[in-house]
C-alpha positions in Angstrom: 0.0 0.0 0.0 2.7 2.5 0.9 6.4 3.0 1.4 8.2 4.0 4.6 11.8 5.2 5.0 13.6 6.6 7.9 17.0 7.8 9.4 17.9 8.0 13.0 21.2 9.5 14.0 21.9 8.2 17.5 24.8 10.7 18.0 22.5 13.7 17.3 24.1 14.6 14.0 21.7 16.5 11.8 20.0 14.4 9.1 20.6 15.4 5.5 17.0 15.7 4.3 17.9 15.2 0.7 18.9 11.7 1.5 15.6 10.8 3.0 14.0 12.2 -0.1 16.1 10.0 -2.3 15.2 7.0 -0.2 11.6 7.7 -0.6 11.9 8.3 -4.3 13.4 4.8 -4.6 10.1 3.4 -3.3 7.8 5.7 -5.1 6.1 2.7 -6.9 4.8 1.7 -3.4 2.9 5.0 -3.1 2.6 7.3 -6.1 -0.4 9.3 -4.8 1.2 11.5 -2.2 4.6 12.0 -0.5 5.4 13.5 2.9 8.3 13.9 5.3 8.9 14.8 9.0 12.0 15.8 10.9 12.2 15.2 14.6 14.5 15.4 17.5 14.5 13.5 20.8 16.5 16.2 22.3 14.4 19.2 21.3 11.1 17.2 21.6 9.9 18.5 18.3 8.2 17.0 15.2 8.1 19.2 12.1 6.1 18.3 9.0 8.1 19.0 5.7 6.7 19.2 2.3 8.7 17.7 -0.6 9.4 21.1 -2.1 10.7 22.4 1.2 13.4 19.8 1.7 16.3 22.2 0.7 14.7 25.1 2.6 14.4 23.6 6.0 17.0 24.1 8.7 18.9 20.8 8.8 18.8 20.5 12.6 16.9 17.2 13.0 18.6 14.1 14.2 15.9 11.9 12.7 13.6 11.9 9.7 10.8 9.8 8.2 9.7 9.8 4.5 6.4 8.4 3.3 4.9 7.5 -0.1 1.2 7.0 -0.1 -1.1 4.7 -2.1 -4.5 6.1 -1.3 -7.1 3.3 -0.5 -9.2 4.8 2.4 -10.0 8.5 2.5 -8.5 9.6 -0.7 -8.4 13.2 0.5 -5.4 15.2 1.8 -6.6 14.4 5.3 -5.0 11.0 4.9 -1.5 12.6 4.4 1.4 10.9 6.2 3.4 10.9 8.3 0.5 11.8 10.5 1.2 13.9 13.6 -0.9 14.0 16.8 -2.6 17.2 18.0 -0.1 17.7 20.7 2.9 17.4 18.3 4.5 14.6 20.4 3.5 11.5 18.4 3.8 10.6 14.7 2.9 7.5 12.6 3.9 6.3 9.2 1.7 3.4 8.4 1.7 0.9 5.5 -1.3 -1.5 5.4 -4.9 -1.9 6.3 -6.4 -2.6 9.8 -9.7 -4.3 9.2 -11.2 -3.8 12.6 -9.9 -0.2 13.1 -13.3 1.4 12.8 -14.6 -0.7 15.7 -12.5 1.5 18.0 -13.3 4.9 16.5 -16.5 5.5 18.6 -14.6 4.4 21.8 -11.8 6.8 21.1 -14.3 9.6 20.3 -16.0 9.1 23.7 -12.5 9.4 25.3 -12.2 12.9 23.7 -10.2 12.2 20.6 -11.1 14.3 17.6 -10.6 12.9 14.1 -9.5 14.9 11.0 -9.7 12.0 8.6 -11.6 8.8 7.7 -8.4 6.7 7.7 -7.4 3.7 9.8 -4.0 5.4 10.2 -5.4 8.1 12.5 -7.3 5.5 14.6 -4.0 3.6 15.1 -2.2 6.8 16.1 -4.8 7.4 18.9 -5.0 3.7 19.9 -1.3 3.9 20.6 -1.7 7.2 22.4 -4.4 5.7 24.6 -3.1 2.2 25.2 0.6 2.0 24.3 2.3 -0.2 21.8 1.6 -3.7 23.2 -2.1 -3.3 23.9 -2.6 -1.6 20.6 -1.0 -4.5 18.8 -3.1 -6.9 20.8 -6.3 -5.1 19.7 -5.8 -4.7 16.0 -6.4 -7.2 13.1 -4.9 -6.4 9.8 -1.8 -6.4 7.6 0.7 -3.7 8.4 4.2 -2.4 8.9 4.4 0.9 10.7 6.7 3.3 12.5 5.6 5.3 15.6 7.6 8.2 17.0 6.9 9.0 20.7 8.7 12.0 22.0 7.2 11.6 25.4 9.1 8.4 25.9 12.0 9.2 23.5 11.2 6.0 21.6 10.6 4.9 18.1 8.8 1.7 17.3 8.9 -0.4 14.1 6.2 -3.2 13.9 4.9 -5.8 11.5 1.7 -7.7 11.4 1.1 -11.2 12.9 1.7 -13.0 9.6 4.3 -10.8 7.9 2.3 -9.5 5.0 3.9 -6.1 4.8 7.7 -5.7 4.7 9.9 -3.6 7.0 13.7 -3.7 7.2 16.3 -2.0 9.4 20.1 -1.5 9.3 22.6 -0.1 11.8 26.0 1.2 11.1 27.8 2.7 14.1 25.5 5.6 15.2 23.2 5.5 12.2 19.9 3.5 12.0 18.1 3.2 8.7 14.7 1.6 8.1 12.5 1.1 5.0 9.8 -0.9 3.4 12.3 -2.1 0.8 16.1 -2.7 1.2 17.0 -0.8 -2.0 16.1 2.5 -0.2 19.3 2.0 1.9 21.4 2.2 -1.2 20.8 6.0 -1.2 22.5 6.5 2.2 26.3 7.0 2.2 26.7 5.0 5.4 25.2 1.9 3.8 27.7 -0.4 2.0 26.0 -3.2 0.1 27.8 -6.4 0.8 26.8 -10.1 0.9 26.1 -11.6 4.3 28.4 -14.7 4.0 26.9 -16.3 7.1 23.4 -16.6 5.6 24.5 -18.0 2.2 24.2 -21.7 3.3 20.6 -21.2 4.4 19.8 -19.5 1.1 21.4 -22.4 -0.8 19.4 -25.0 0.9 16.0 -23.3 1.2 16.2 -20.5 -1.5 15.4 -17.8 1.1 16.5 -16.6 4.6 14.1 -17.0 7.5 13.1 -15.0 10.5 15.0 -11.7 10.6 17.9 -12.8 8.3 18.7 -11.4 4.9 21.5 -11.8 2.4 22.6 -8.1 2.9 25.3 -7.7 5.5 23.9 -5.8 8.5 20.3 -5.7 7.2 17.5 -7.3 9.2 13.8 -7.7 8.6 11.4 -7.0 11.5 10.1 -10.6 12.0 6.3 -11.1 11.7 4.5 -10.6 15.0 7.3 -8.5 16.4 8.2 -4.9 17.0 11.5 -3.2 17.4 11.9 -0.6 20.2 14.6 2.0 19.4 16.0 4.5 21.8 19.3 6.4 21.7 20.9 3.8 23.9 19.3 0.5 22.8 17.4 -1.5 20.2 15.2 -4.3 21.5 13.2 -6.8 19.4 10.0 -7.9 21.1 7.5 -10.6 20.1 3.9 -9.6 20.6 1.9 -12.3 18.8 1.8 -15.9 20.0 -0.3 -18.6 18.4 -2.4 -20.4 20.9 -1.7 -23.8 19.5 -1.8 -25.6 22.8 -5.5 -24.7 23.4 -7.1 -27.4 21.2 -10.8 -27.9 21.2 -12.9 -31.0 20.9 -15.1 -30.3 18.0 -16.9 -32.3 15.3 -15.8 -32.1 11.7 -19.2 -30.7 10.7 -19.0 -27.9 13.3 -15.4 -27.1 12.4 -16.4 -26.9 8.7 -19.1 -24.4 9.6 -16.8 -22.3 11.8 -14.1 -22.2 9.2 -16.4 -21.3 6.3 -18.0 -18.5 8.4 -14.7 -17.1 9.5 -13.3 -17.1 6.0 -16.4 -15.2 4.8 -16.0 -12.7 7.7 -12.4 -12.2 6.6 -13.2 -11.7 3.0 -16.0 -9.3 3.9 -13.8 -7.1 6.0 -11.0 -7.1 3.4 -13.4 -5.8 0.7 -13.5 -2.5 2.5 -12.0 0.2 0.3 -12.7 3.6 -1.3 -11.3 2.2 -4.6 -12.2 -0.9 -6.6 -11.0 -4.3 -5.4 -10.2 -7.3 -7.6 -9.1 -10.9 -7.1 -6.1 -12.9 -8.3 -7.7 -16.0 -9.7 -5.2 -18.8 -10.2 -7.8 -21.6 -10.4 -6.6 -23.2 -7.2 -9.2 -23.8 -4.5 -7.9 -20.9 -2.3 -8.4 -18.0 -4.7 -11.4 -19.8 -6.2 -13.2 -19.8 -2.8 -12.3 -16.1 -2.2 -13.8 -15.2 -5.6 -16.9 -17.4 -5.0 -17.6 -16.1 -1.5 -17.0 -12.4 -2.5 -19.4 -12.6 -5.4 -22.0 -15.0 -4.0 -22.3 -13.7 -0.5 -21.3 -10.1 -0.6 -22.2 -9.2 -4.2 -18.8 -7.7 -4.7 -18.2 -5.8 -7.9 -15.0 -7.6 -8.3 -13.0 -8.3 -11.5 -10.8 -11.4 -11.6 -7.2 -11.4 -12.9 -5.4 -14.6 -14.0 -2.0 -15.5 -15.4 -2.2 -18.2 -18.1 1.0 -20.1 -18.9 1.7 -21.2 -22.5 2.5 -24.9 -21.6 -0.9 -26.5 -22.1 0.0 -29.6 -20.0 0.6 -27.4 -17.0 -2.0 -24.7 -17.5 -4.8 -24.3 -14.9 -7.0 -22.3 -17.3 -9.8 -24.9 -17.4 -10.2 -24.5 -13.6 -10.0 -20.8 -13.9 -12.8 -21.0 -16.4 -15.0 -23.1 -14.1 -14.8 -20.3 -11.4 -15.5 -17.6 -14.0 -18.5 -19.5 -15.3 -19.9 -19.9 -11.7 -19.3 -16.4 -10.4 -19.6 -14.4 -13.7 -17.1 -11.7 -13.0 -15.4 -9.4 -15.5 -12.5 -11.7 -16.1 -9.0 -10.6 -17.3 -6.4 -13.1 -18.5 -2.7 -12.4 -19.2 -0.5 -14.8 -21.1 2.8 -15.5 -19.5 5.2 -16.4 -22.3 8.9 -17.4 -22.0 9.7 -14.2 -23.9 7.9 -12.0 -21.4 9.7 -13.9 -18.6 13.0 -13.2 -20.2 12.3 -9.5 -20.7 11.1 -8.9 -17.2 13.2 -11.1 -14.9 15.8 -8.3 -14.1 13.0 -5.9 -13.2 11.3 -8.5 -11.0 14.7 -9.1 -9.2 15.1 -5.4 -8.6 11.7 -5.1 -7.0 12.1 -8.2 -4.9 15.3 -7.0 -3.1 16.6 -10.5 -2.6 17.2 -13.4 -4.9 13.9 -14.4 -6.7 12.3 -17.1 -4.7 10.4 -18.8 -7.5 9.6 -18.3 -11.2 6.2 -17.2 -10.1 7.7 -13.9 -9.1 7.6 -12.8 -12.8 4.1 -14.1 -13.3 2.6 -12.2 -10.4 4.4 -9.0 -11.5 2.8 -9.4 -14.9 -0.6 -9.9 -13.3 -0.1 -6.8 -11.2 1.0 -4.8 -14.3 -2.1 -5.8 -16.2 -4.5 -5.4 -13.3 -3.2 -1.9 -12.5 -5.3 -0.5 -15.3 -8.5 -1.6 -13.5 -8.0 -1.8 -9.7 -5.7 -0.7 -6.9 -6.4 -3.6 -4.5 -6.2 -7.4 -5.2 -7.2 -10.3 -2.9 -5.1 -13.5 -3.1 -5.1 -17.0 -1.6 -1.7 -17.2 0.1 -1.5 -18.7 3.6 -4.0 -21.5 3.1 -1.5 -24.3 2.5 0.6 -23.5 5.5 -2.3 -22.9 7.8 -4.3 -25.9 6.8 -1.8 -28.5 5.8 -2.0 -28.3 2.0 1.5 -29.5 1.0 2.4 -33.1 0.4 5.2 -32.9 3.0 2.6 -32.8 5.8 1.1 -36.0 4.5 4.5 -37.5 4.0 5.5 -37.0 7.7 2.2 -38.5 8.8 3.0 -41.5 6.5 6.5 -41.7 8.0 5.1 -41.8 11.5 2.4 -44.3 10.7 4.6 -46.8 8.6 8.1 -47.1 10.1 8.6 -50.5 8.4 8.0 -49.0 5.0 10.5 -46.3 5.8 13.1 -48.8 6.8 12.6 -50.8 3.6 12.8 -47.6 1.6 16.2 -46.8 3.2 17.5 -50.2 2.0 16.1 -49.8 -1.6 18.3 -49.6 -4.7 17.2 -46.0 -5.1 19.3 -45.0 -2.1 21.0 -41.7 -2.8 18.5 -40.6 -5.4 16.0 -38.9 -3.2 13.5 -41.1 -1.4 15.9 -43.1 0.7 17.6 -39.9 1.9 14.3 -38.4 2.9 12.9 -41.6 4.4 15.9 -42.6 6.5 14.6 -44.2 9.7 17.4 -42.3 11.5 16.0 -38.8 10.8 14.0 -37.1 13.5 10.6 -35.8 12.5 11.9 -32.2 12.6 15.0 -32.9 10.5 12.9 -34.9 8.1 10.4 -32.1 7.6 13.1 -29.6 7.0 14.6 -31.9 4.4 11.1 -32.0 2.8 11.2 -28.3 2.6 14.4 -28.2 0.7 13.9 -27.0 -2.9 16.9 -28.9 -4.1 17.4 -32.7 -3.7 19.8 -33.5 -0.7 22.1 -35.7 -2.7 23.5 -32.9 -4.9 24.8 -30.9 -1.9 27.8 -33.1 -1.5 30.8 -30.8 -1.7 28.4 -27.9 -2.0 27.5 -27.3 1.6 29.5 -28.7 4.5 28.1 -30.9 7.3 28.9 -28.1 9.8 27.0 -25.5 7.8 24.0 -27.9 7.5 24.1 -28.5 11.3 24.1 -24.7 11.9 21.2 -24.1 9.5 19.2 -26.9 11.2 19.9 -25.5 14.6 18.8 -22.0 13.7 15.7 -23.3 12.0 14.7 -25.6 14.9 14.5 -22.5 17.1 11.5 -21.5 15.0 9.5 -24.7 15.8 6.7 -24.1 18.3 6.8 -26.3 21.4 4.0 -28.7 20.7 3.6 -32.5 20.7 1.3 -32.8 17.7 3.9 -33.1 14.9 1.5 -32.0 12.1 0.4 -28.9 13.8 3.9 -28.1 15.0 5.3 -28.2 11.5 2.4 -26.3 9.9 3.1 -23.4 12.2 6.8 -23.7 11.8 6.1 -23.0 8.1 4.0 -20.0 8.9 7.2 -18.4 10.4 9.4 -19.5 7.4 8.0 -20.4 4.0 4.8 -18.3 4.3 6.8 -15.2 5.2 8.8 -15.7 2.0 5.9 -16.2 -0.3 4.0 -13.2 1.1 7.0 -11.1 0.1 6.5 -12.2 -3.5 2.9 -11.0 -3.4 3.7 -7.7 -1.7 6.7 -6.7 -3.8 5.5 -7.9 -7.2 2.1 -6.2 -6.8 3.6 -3.0 -5.2 5.9 -2.8 -8.2 2.8 -1.6 -10.0 1.2 0.2 -7.1 -1.3 -2.5 -6.3 -2.2 -3.4 -2.7 -2.4 -7.2 -2.1 -4.7 -8.5 0.6 -4.7 -12.1 1.9 -7.9 -13.2 3.6 -6.5 -16.6 4.7 -3.9 -14.9 6.9 -6.5 -12.8 8.8 -5.9 -13.0 12.5 -9.3 -14.6 13.1 -8.3 -17.4 10.7 -5.0 -17.9 12.5 -6.7 -18.1 15.9 -9.5 -20.4 14.7 -7.2 -22.9 12.9 -4.7 -23.0 15.7 -7.5 -24.2 18.0 -8.6 -27.1 15.7 -7.2 -30.7 15.8 -4.7 -31.6 13.0 -6.7 -34.6 12.0 -9.2 -32.2 10.4 -6.5 -31.0 8.0 -4.1 -33.9 7.4 -4.9 -37.6 7.6 -3.0 -38.9 10.6 -2.7 -42.6 9.6 -2.6 -43.0 5.8 -3.3 -46.4 4.3 -0.1 -48.4 3.6 -1.0 -48.5 -0.1 -2.0 -44.9 -0.3 1.5 -43.3 -0.4 0.7 -41.4 -3.5 -2.9 -40.6 -2.6 -2.1 -37.3 -0.8 -4.6 -35.1 -2.7 -7.6 -36.4 -0.6 -5.6 -36.4 2.6 -4.2 -32.9 2.9 -6.1 -29.6 3.6 -9.1 -31.9 4.3 -11.4 -29.4 6.0 -11.0 -26.7 3.3 -11.4 -29.2 0.5 -14.7 -30.4 2.0 -15.9 -26.8 2.1 -14.8 -26.3 -1.5 -16.7 -29.5 -2.5 -19.9 -27.8 -1.7 -19.3 -25.4 -4.6 -17.2 -27.3 -7.1 -16.9 -30.9 -8.4 -14.4 -33.5 -7.1 -12.1 -33.1 -10.1 -11.7 -29.4 -9.3 -11.2 -30.0 -5.6 -8.9 -33.1 -5.5 -6.6 -32.5 -8.5 -2.9 -32.7 -8.2 -1.2 -29.6 -6.9 1.1 -27.6 -9.2 4.8 -27.8 -8.4 7.8 -25.4 -8.1 9.5 -26.3 -11.3 6.7 -25.7 -13.7 7.3 -24.4 -16.3 10.9 -23.5 -15.4 12.4 -25.6 -18.2 10.4 -23.6 -20.7 11.7 -20.3 -19.3 15.3 -21.5 -19.2 14.9 -22.5 -22.9 14.2 -18.9 -23.9 16.9 -17.2 -25.8 16.9 -14.1 -23.7 17.4 -16.2 -20.5 20.1 -18.3 -22.3 22.0 -15.1 -23.3 21.7 -13.6 -19.7 23.1 -16.8 -18.2 25.9 -17.4 -20.7 27.0 -13.8 -21.1 26.6 -12.5 -17.5 25.6 -15.0 -14.9 27.9 -17.9 -15.6 31.0 -15.7 -15.6 29.7 -14.0 -12.4 29.3 -17.4 -10.7 32.8 -18.3 -11.6 34.3 -15.1 -10.4 32.3 -14.9 -7.1 33.3 -18.5 -6.0 30.2 -19.2 -3.9 28.9 -22.1 -6.1 30.8 -25.0 -7.7 31.2 -23.4 -11.1 32.3 -26.5 -12.9 29.3 -28.4 -11.6 26.9 -25.6 -12.5 28.4 -25.2 -16.0 28.4 -28.9 -16.7 24.8 -29.4 -15.7 23.7 -26.2 -17.5 25.3 -27.5 -20.7 23.6 -30.9 -20.1 20.3 -29.1 -19.8 20.8 -27.2 -23.0 21.9 -30.2 -24.9 19.3 -32.7 -23.5 16.2 -30.6 -23.0 16.7 -30.3 -19.3 16.9 -32.2 -16.0 14.3 -31.1 -13.5 16.4 -32.2 -10.5 19.0 -29.7 -11.3 16.8 -26.9 -12.6 16.1 -26.0 -9.0 19.8 -25.7 -8.4 20.2 -23.6 -11.5 17.4 -21.3 -10.3 19.1 -21.0 -6.9 22.5 -20.1 -8.3 21.3 -17.9 -11.1 18.8 -16.0 -8.9 21.6 -15.3 -6.4 24.0 -14.1 -9.1 21.4 -11.9 -10.7 20.7 -10.3 -7.3 24.4 -9.9 -6.6 25.0 -8.1 -9.9 22.1 -5.8 -9.4 22.6 -4.8 -5.7 26.2 -5.7 -4.8 28.2 -5.1 -8.0 25.7 -2.7 -9.5 26.5 -4.1 -13.0 22.9 -4.5 -14.1 20.2 -1.9 -14.4 16.5 -2.3 -14.8 
């Protein structure tokens, strides 16, 4: 929705306001409708609003400054201008997101004497903080957000992110300078920021294709983790977790009752996320998650909502027939955009620049194209992210249930002639459930890591990742919520950054706080079958995301509901076969990989040539994506050799 940037000089040096302006300009795609700045000082106890055309005129005597780019969604008037300052001039907020229950508190605050100048949720949050403080305020609100609050009464600055990590916020400290921003690229405008690779986090990236929790691949740059806030004073920086899933409070409930509660809660979430002063649309992929959102929005709330879909050229992999079923049922104004290998090749560098970190998946480019096309019609899109993690939609949840239920099968698999080619590695009887699940989450097969990552590095990665596992005995629930703090956070960043690249706000009903709280209270057996049949190893489609699929079956036929889930690779081989991508790899990325020395160049080059000559090997395409995405990112942000 918006872009936040900030500078705090802890040693009271004056901020160069032209730098904060440059940081904001870098993120202008996040908020092209309005721009604002403030300067403030903890010493002088002053907050001063600054208009963009006044930057060079103002006395440069502020030790801190915040810049803001606004995408106007609620209250399109100038009254929604940010950063927003309280009446007494001691508090200020820069807020990116939407708080869906904010207006529930407006009447309460008015009775307490607060006077409102706008019809925004931003102003409500400012006064909620003033009345209740940071922790109580965060306990009360339900939404997607990243915000900064300045409190001169307490000489504190707070940076906070929502419970599921939908909106991004990063920070960086170098000696006495703290920088923060919605996107890391804003830091490049500050002379104290030196872009360098964080070598310590490379092994985690190599294994999982992303860094989890607060880690990034930029040296010294940290993300505010989901469900946390950072408290900054002149003398300290303290990270505090405010949101805790109540996964130990499990209810006894029938499947029918659980279905009813889940369907009603999802409807409530969708209804609340339709609130907007601009038109809302829906990303329709044809999967059951976005299909349910579209169906409920149209059928129950009569939403005037267009749908937007990406159609891939590869007919064997296309989900267009499922998209068409939803369109036929809901009768929206439907828009389809064809993602070709040529478009992919033309736009991969731009997608990498907007993403800030190595592209997680090929889908980055597709979502960017969808946002580009939909920006002609809407400013808000709903999407289906979060459902698979919350409700056990991935095969790996079924696999671990199978592993627990059939230890003899696992033992026999470990002795099979396929040992070393995937299944035996993953189904070793010696693996703990936690280790096994993390192996399942690898996007590259374990056997190709020999000589690529050391045992010591793997042990360190696993140790850090295990700290993110919630303490719970139910292995299925434990691992689902581990992925909320890892994989979901990474995929939400794809949605945010690729849609914001074209000034589109992305909303995700499945990650609503009410959905989190409800699902965490329900037994795992309602989502993943606990004791799969011995002969049903490959029958995971009917045994994952059980509850949501039963709800979907009320609206769509079994073929629609229980089809095979699309995978990571598709259609990666088509994209790598495009001449633009081949030229990028051969001319720039392969020489860069050789020079950088982070990957085994001879292995990468040999397998790449094998792919070119033999039409591809899917096992190694994931490794190619990992290495090439990293090198593309490094040449953009570290070497600055590439431009968009």
